[in-house]
Backbone as a chain_set.jsonl record, in Angstrom:
{"seq": "XXXXXXXXXXXXXXXXXXXXXXXXXXXXXXXXXXXXXXXXXXXXXXXXXXXXXXXXXXXXXXXXXXXXXXXXXXXXXXXXXXXXXXXXXXXXXXXXXXXXX", "coords": {"N": [[99.983, 93.552, 33.452], [100.362, 97.047, 32.485], [101.999, 99.31, 30.041], [102.567, 101.607, 30.483], [103.386, 103.148, 33.72], [101.598, 105.429, 33.998], [99.47, 104.73, 32.959], [98.077, 102.615, 34.135], [94.983, 103.024, 36.154], [95.077, 103.139, 38.889], [97.389, 104.377, 39.728], [99.753, 106.005, 41.476], [101.499, 107.977, 39.328], [100.512, 110.121, 37.828], [99.945, 112.137, 39.072], [102.413, 112.324, 40.87], [104.158, 112.988, 38.741], [103.716, 115.618, 37.882], [104.42, 118.459, 38.022], [102.324, 120.588, 39.434], [100.354, 121.107, 41.91], [99.112, 118.988, 44.535], [95.876, 118.014, 46.289], [95.111, 115.607, 46.717], [96.949, 113.426, 47.382], [99.02, 112.178, 50.135], [102.395, 113.495, 49.471], [105.19, 110.524, 49.117], [108.094, 109.996, 51.325], [110.257, 109.475, 50.388], [109.923, 110.377, 47.76], [110.097, 112.953, 48.138], [112.737, 113.671, 48.683], [113.712, 113.629, 46.141], [114.109, 116.254, 44.799], [114.746, 119.916, 45.284], [112.26, 122.009, 44.594], [108.765, 121.299, 43.202], [109.26, 120.967, 40.125], [111.426, 119.849, 40.132], [111.262, 117.56, 40.998], [109.268, 116.008, 39.921], [110.413, 115.862, 37.891], [112.574, 114.595, 37.903], [111.203, 112.047, 38.729], [109.939, 111.294, 36.427], [112.052, 110.82, 35.156], [113.031, 108.237, 36.373], [111.573, 106.221, 34.879], [111.91, 106.09, 32.551], [114.032, 103.925, 31.632], [113.778, 100.811, 30.694], [112.322, 98.096, 32.35], [114.27, 95.079, 33.312], [114.355, 92.048, 32.106], [114.113, 90.226, 33.667], [113.599, 90.526, 36.48], [111.278, 91.943, 35.9], [110.008, 89.5, 35.633], [110.43, 88.196, 37.955], [108.656, 89.637, 39.959], [106.084, 89.141, 38.573], [106.208, 85.949, 39.572], [105.918, 86.36, 42.49], [103.824, 88.418, 42.857], [102.11, 86.249, 41.837], [102.358, 84.118, 43.691], [102.185, 85.161, 46.086], [104.156, 86.138, 47.785], [106.384, 88.574, 48.817], [108.463, 90.375, 46.321], [111.776, 90.021, 45.532], [112.542, 89.12, 48.431], [113.564, 86.55, 50.531], [112.519, 83.518, 50.105], [110.779, 81.445, 52.467], [110.325, 78.112, 52.949], [107.721, 76.082, 53.887], [105.146, 76.182, 56.894], [104.436, 79.719, 58.56], [105.674, 80.913, 61.324], [103.39, 80.47, 64.563], [102.552, 83.732, 66.293], [102.877, 84.632, 69.82], [100.713, 85.783, 70.339], [99.093, 85.464, 68.74], [98.438, 83.002, 69.288], [97.204, 83.18, 72.089], [95.232, 85.199, 71.509], [93.584, 83.05, 69.641], [92.91, 80.831, 71.36], [91.937, 82.631, 73.404], [89.523, 83.232, 71.787], [88.396, 80.799, 71.31], [88.108, 79.13, 74.393], [85.847, 81.347, 75.0], [83.804, 80.915, 73.276], [82.926, 77.917, 73.922], [81.071, 77.128, 75.146], [78.809, 77.65, 73.305], [76.763, 76.028, 71.179]], "CA": [[100.533, 94.621, 33.394], [100.511, 97.962, 31.677], [103.154, 99.617, 29.226], [103.749, 103.065, 31.027], [102.756, 103.214, 34.804], [100.551, 106.712, 33.88], [98.17, 103.6, 31.968], [97.478, 102.432, 34.935], [94.156, 104.061, 36.451], [95.322, 103.649, 40.424], [98.803, 104.565, 39.702], [100.139, 107.89, 41.683], [102.509, 108.196, 38.739], [99.966, 110.909, 36.964], [100.282, 112.852, 40.569], [103.514, 112.419, 41.292], [104.926, 113.448, 37.334], [102.946, 116.636, 37.478], [104.963, 119.55, 39.197], [101.352, 120.783, 39.998], [99.743, 121.09, 43.536], [97.76, 117.559, 44.778], [95.213, 117.812, 47.485], [95.017, 113.985, 47.662], [97.523, 112.386, 47.917], [100.267, 112.976, 50.531], [103.846, 112.849, 48.853], [106.024, 110.09, 50.089], [109.605, 111.194, 51.671], [111.52, 109.199, 49.457], [109.464, 111.343, 46.565], [110.414, 114.927, 48.23], [114.27, 113.696, 47.847], [113.981, 113.738, 44.429], [114.65, 117.388, 44.812], [114.324, 120.632, 46.377], [111.069, 122.212, 44.12], [108.149, 120.5, 42.618], [109.279, 120.396, 39.407], [112.861, 118.878, 39.502], [110.768, 116.161, 41.845], [108.471, 115.851, 38.768], [111.44, 115.842, 36.068], [113.221, 113.29, 38.565], [110.582, 110.823, 39.146], [109.677, 110.845, 35.118], [112.647, 110.143, 34.66], [112.985, 106.616, 36.448], [110.77, 105.423, 34.136], [112.745, 105.895, 31.075], [114.67, 103.169, 31.37], [112.856, 99.693, 30.549], [112.878, 96.92, 33.126], [115.256, 94.165, 33.015], [113.28, 90.669, 31.612], [114.191, 89.035, 34.93], [113.138, 91.443, 37.609], [109.497, 91.536, 35.329], [109.757, 87.793, 35.885], [110.153, 87.573, 39.826], [107.291, 90.599, 40.211], [105.008, 88.541, 38.4], [106.079, 85.251, 40.417], [105.956, 87.058, 43.61], [102.388, 88.462, 43.065], [101.182, 85.173, 41.664], [102.911, 83.556, 45.061], [101.772, 86.304, 47.107], [105.038, 87.138, 48.687], [107.413, 89.842, 48.361], [109.64, 90.302, 45.499], [113.363, 90.203, 46.705], [112.526, 88.776, 49.583], [114.384, 85.556, 50.565], [111.385, 82.663, 50.32], [110.741, 80.298, 53.49], [109.35, 77.079, 53.014], [106.463, 76.023, 55.142], [104.266, 77.251, 57.209], [104.971, 80.78, 59.376], [105.052, 80.462, 62.767], [102.635, 81.257, 64.584], [103.221, 84.602, 67.064], [102.103, 84.155, 71.097], [99.67, 87.192, 70.485], [97.964, 84.785, 67.668], [97.859, 81.718, 69.76], [96.039, 84.05, 72.697], [93.901, 85.442, 70.55], [92.981, 82.118, 69.326], [92.538, 80.291, 72.841], [90.414, 83.792, 73.95], [88.17, 82.761, 70.646], [88.197, 79.175, 71.848], [87.486, 79.487, 75.493], [84.723, 82.189, 75.499], [82.917, 80.137, 72.533], [82.781, 76.554, 73.99], [79.951, 76.853, 75.608], [77.985, 77.739, 72.232], [75.73, 75.006, 70.783]], "C": [[100.371, 95.767, 32.058], [101.74, 98.337, 31.23], [103.586, 100.692, 30.31], [102.553, 102.909, 32.438], [101.39, 104.486, 34.726], [99.194, 105.66, 32.89], [97.347, 103.275, 33.23], [96.248, 103.104, 35.72], [94.385, 104.139, 37.622], [96.835, 104.142, 40.929], [98.975, 106.272, 40.524], [100.841, 108.136, 40.493], [101.883, 109.764, 38.103], [100.382, 112.038, 37.997], [101.642, 113.104, 40.586], [104.781, 113.423, 39.751], [104.622, 115.115, 37.034], [104.067, 117.533, 38.956], [103.678, 120.283, 39.942], [100.626, 120.818, 41.634], [98.817, 119.626, 43.771], [97.337, 118.239, 46.132], [94.767, 116.808, 47.844], [95.336, 113.701, 48.143], [98.523, 112.928, 48.663], [101.466, 112.228, 49.774], [104.809, 111.793, 50.031], [107.758, 110.407, 50.084], [110.686, 110.58, 50.618], [111.246, 109.743, 48.141], [109.981, 112.757, 46.87], [111.987, 114.775, 48.533], [114.253, 113.775, 47.081], [114.572, 114.931, 44.058], [113.991, 118.658, 45.429], [112.643, 121.613, 46.018], [110.135, 121.087, 43.676], [108.181, 119.836, 41.217], [110.326, 120.272, 38.932], [112.517, 117.994, 40.052], [110.129, 115.603, 40.608], [109.276, 115.262, 37.871], [112.316, 114.519, 36.731], [112.842, 111.988, 38.507], [110.372, 110.458, 37.945], [111.002, 110.138, 34.625], [113.149, 108.234, 35.286], [112.416, 105.896, 36.045], [111.466, 105.347, 32.637], [113.394, 105.062, 30.551], [113.848, 101.385, 31.494], [113.47, 98.59, 32.048], [113.406, 95.655, 32.623], [114.202, 92.583, 33.092], [113.096, 90.5, 33.363], [113.851, 89.578, 36.365], [111.592, 91.249, 37.132], [109.121, 90.323, 36.087], [109.766, 87.42, 37.533], [109.439, 88.72, 39.928], [106.671, 89.493, 39.952], [104.778, 87.093, 38.829], [105.417, 85.721, 41.856], [104.519, 87.462, 43.788], [102.257, 87.396, 42.55], [101.378, 83.747, 42.858], [102.338, 84.395, 46.169], [102.608, 86.339, 47.979], [105.938, 88.362, 47.84], [108.297, 89.6, 47.522], [110.644, 90.969, 46.297], [113.368, 89.987, 47.681], [112.682, 87.396, 49.578], [112.553, 84.606, 50.73], [111.756, 82.107, 51.315], [109.829, 79.077, 52.907], [108.914, 76.764, 54.172], [105.469, 76.896, 55.752], [104.562, 78.532, 58.037], [105.006, 80.522, 60.713], [104.033, 80.999, 63.277], [103.049, 82.407, 66.009], [102.449, 84.043, 68.654], [100.864, 84.868, 71.117], [98.503, 86.361, 69.688], [97.31, 83.774, 68.853], [97.271, 82.239, 70.73], [95.088, 83.945, 72.316], [92.668, 84.137, 70.188], [92.211, 81.017, 70.751], [91.524, 81.094, 73.177], [89.111, 82.811, 72.969], [87.748, 81.572, 71.405], [87.08, 79.528, 72.949], [85.9, 80.318, 75.325], [83.676, 81.662, 74.486], [82.247, 78.641, 72.607], [81.651, 76.212, 74.201], [78.886, 76.939, 74.242], [77.693, 76.21, 71.305], [76.454, 74.488, 68.95]], "O": [[100.28, 95.414, 30.882], [102.704, 97.858, 31.828], [104.67, 100.69, 30.894], [101.35, 102.666, 32.348], [100.357, 104.35, 35.38], [98.206, 106.114, 32.312], [96.165, 103.593, 33.365], [96.707, 104.19, 36.075], [94.022, 105.242, 38.029], [97.287, 104.25, 42.069], [98.456, 107.338, 40.194], [100.839, 109.357, 40.653], [102.748, 110.612, 37.886], [101.224, 112.85, 37.613], [102.006, 114.238, 40.275], [105.762, 114.156, 39.87], [105.183, 115.748, 36.14], [104.301, 117.313, 40.145], [103.914, 120.617, 41.103], [100.927, 119.773, 42.212], [97.854, 119.382, 43.043], [98.09, 118.838, 46.899], [94.14, 116.664, 48.894], [94.932, 113.428, 49.274], [99.061, 113.961, 48.264], [101.609, 111.033, 49.514], [105.076, 112.023, 51.211], [108.453, 110.876, 49.183], [111.694, 111.13, 50.176], [112.15, 109.674, 47.309], [110.246, 113.582, 45.995], [112.571, 115.854, 48.639], [115.333, 114.308, 46.828], [115.431, 114.939, 43.176], [112.902, 118.589, 46.0], [111.916, 121.895, 46.97], [110.586, 119.942, 43.73], [107.617, 118.79, 40.898], [110.571, 120.43, 37.736], [113.328, 117.082, 39.891], [110.613, 114.521, 40.275], [108.957, 114.308, 37.161], [112.647, 113.564, 36.028], [113.566, 111.009, 38.328], [110.506, 109.239, 37.83], [111.05, 109.149, 33.893], [113.505, 107.303, 34.563], [112.437, 104.766, 36.535], [111.362, 104.423, 31.83], [113.576, 105.042, 29.334], [113.426, 101.007, 32.586], [114.593, 98.435, 32.526], [112.997, 95.196, 31.556], [113.498, 92.231, 34.038], [112.08, 90.655, 34.041], [113.906, 88.807, 37.323], [110.789, 90.572, 37.774], [108.219, 90.166, 36.91], [109.173, 86.503, 38.101], [110.495, 89.227, 40.306], [106.558, 88.693, 40.881], [103.641, 86.641, 38.695], [104.304, 85.286, 42.152], [103.909, 86.978, 44.742], [102.269, 87.072, 43.737], [100.732, 82.7, 42.857], [102.108, 83.834, 47.24], [102.183, 86.554, 49.114], [106.02, 88.778, 46.685], [109.049, 88.652, 47.751], [110.642, 91.848, 47.158], [114.243, 90.586, 48.307], [112.039, 86.804, 48.711], [111.617, 85.076, 51.377], [112.976, 82.038, 51.467], [108.694, 79.258, 52.468], [109.433, 77.009, 55.262], [105.045, 77.977, 55.343], [105.635, 78.127, 58.484], [104.148, 79.759, 61.157], [103.558, 81.979, 62.704], [103.864, 81.938, 66.803], [101.582, 83.169, 68.639], [99.987, 84.54, 71.916], [97.298, 86.506, 69.893], [96.141, 83.729, 69.236], [96.134, 81.801, 70.556], [94.198, 83.109, 72.475], [91.448, 84.155, 70.349], [91.038, 80.649, 70.819], [90.376, 80.667, 73.297], [88.209, 82.055, 73.33], [86.715, 81.545, 72.074], [85.923, 79.931, 72.831], [84.878, 79.685, 75.591], [82.525, 81.956, 74.809], [81.411, 78.178, 71.83], [81.102, 75.239, 73.685], [78.033, 76.052, 74.286], [78.609, 75.499, 70.893], [75.869, 73.643, 68.271]]}, "num_chains": 1, "name": "protein.A"}
């Protein structure tokens, strides 16, 4: 993890924290609600990163990343149920290829 989101090469932080125009990234709707103009949005966005994250939250994010699940989502044990669509796809693949050597 980086100490500041602006240090991460692939972060959109630099674009969102700058009040200038951006031709590369489309702004998220949640970002647009931070203010009526670009300077207000950029100022409000950078303020979101002024306080350090809670140590437990950082630990939960790390565990979720390593475990392959969404942070904050209730964890379910066992294998997720297969959807009927995936079962149909699996059957059609099997039946189409059953004559293959």
